[in-house]
C-alpha positions as CSV (number, residue, x, y, z in Angstrom):
1,M,-15.5,13.9,20.1
2,K,-13.4,13.2,17.1
3,R,-14.5,10.8,14.3
4,H,-12.1,8.0,15.0
5,Q,-12.6,8.2,18.6
6,W,-16.3,7.9,18.0
7,A,-15.8,4.8,16.0
8,I,-13.5,3.1,18.7
9,T,-16.4,4.1,21.4
10,V,-19.1,2.7,19.2
11,A,-17.1,-0.7,18.5
12,T,-16.3,-1.2,21.8
13,I,-19.8,-0.7,23.1
14,Y,-20.9,-3.1,20.4
15,L,-18.5,-5.8,21.7
16,V,-19.6,-5.2,25.4
17,V,-23.2,-5.4,24.5
18,Y,-22.6,-8.7,22.4
19,T,-20.8,-10.3,25.5
20,L,-23.2,-9.3,28.0
21,L,-26.0,-10.7,25.7
22,F,-24.0,-13.9,25.2
23,E,-23.4,-14.4,28.8
24,T,-27.0,-13.7,29.8
25,G,-28.3,-16.1,27.2
26,A,-30.0,-14.1,24.5
27,S,-31.6,-15.9,21.6
28,L,-29.3,-17.5,19.0
29,L,-30.7,-15.5,16.1
30,L,-30.0,-12.2,18.0
31,L,-26.3,-13.3,18.8
32,S,-25.8,-14.7,15.3
33,T,-26.9,-11.4,13.7
34,L,-24.8,-9.5,15.8
35,F,-21.8,-11.9,15.3
36,A,-22.2,-11.7,11.5
37,L,-22.4,-7.9,11.5
38,S,-19.3,-7.4,13.9
39,P,-16.8,-7.5,10.6
40,V,-18.8,-4.5,9.4
41,V,-18.3,-2.6,12.6
42,L,-14.5,-3.6,12.8
43,V,-13.8,-2.5,9.4
44,W,-15.6,0.6,9.7
45,M,-13.5,1.4,13.1
46,V,-10.2,0.5,11.3
47,Y,-11.3,2.7,8.3
48,S,-12.1,5.7,10.6
49,I,-8.7,5.4,12.4
50,L,-6.6,5.2,9.3
51,R,-8.7,7.9,7.5
52,F,-9.2,10.5,10.4
53,A,-6.7,9.9,13.3
54,P,-3.9,12.4,13.1
55,H,-0.4,11.0,12.3
56,T,2.0,11.7,14.9
57,G,5.2,10.4,13.5
58,R,7.7,12.3,11.7
59,T,7.6,13.0,8.0
60,L,10.0,11.0,5.8
61,K,13.0,12.7,4.0
62,E,13.7,12.2,0.4
63,G,14.6,8.4,-0.6
64,E,13.6,7.3,3.0
65,E,11.4,4.2,3.9
66,Y,9.3,3.3,6.7
67,G,11.1,1.2,9.1
68,Y,11.9,1.0,12.9
69,A,11.3,4.6,14.1
70,D,13.2,3.7,17.6
71,R,16.4,2.5,15.8
72,R,19.1,4.3,13.7
73,T,19.9,3.0,10.4
74,E,23.4,2.4,11.4
75,D,22.5,0.2,14.5
76,L,20.4,-2.3,12.3
77,K,23.7,-3.4,10.3
78,T,21.8,-4.4,7.4
79,F,22.2,-1.4,5.1
């Protein structure tokens, strides 16, 4: 499993475990701790995706900027 897929899997399992513990009435201390740590898990997942996931879009040409990939510049009528 690739690194970004591993991060997505771990973050999803973390969320599911938190939800199950919440629904089953786990202790407030445990739930508070998991809730407080959830931003760390989320930031790690986002970082892993941005850093290690392959980019499948086309490479920009000289002087070209990011924008709508599904539209031609002529169709936008703003340039």
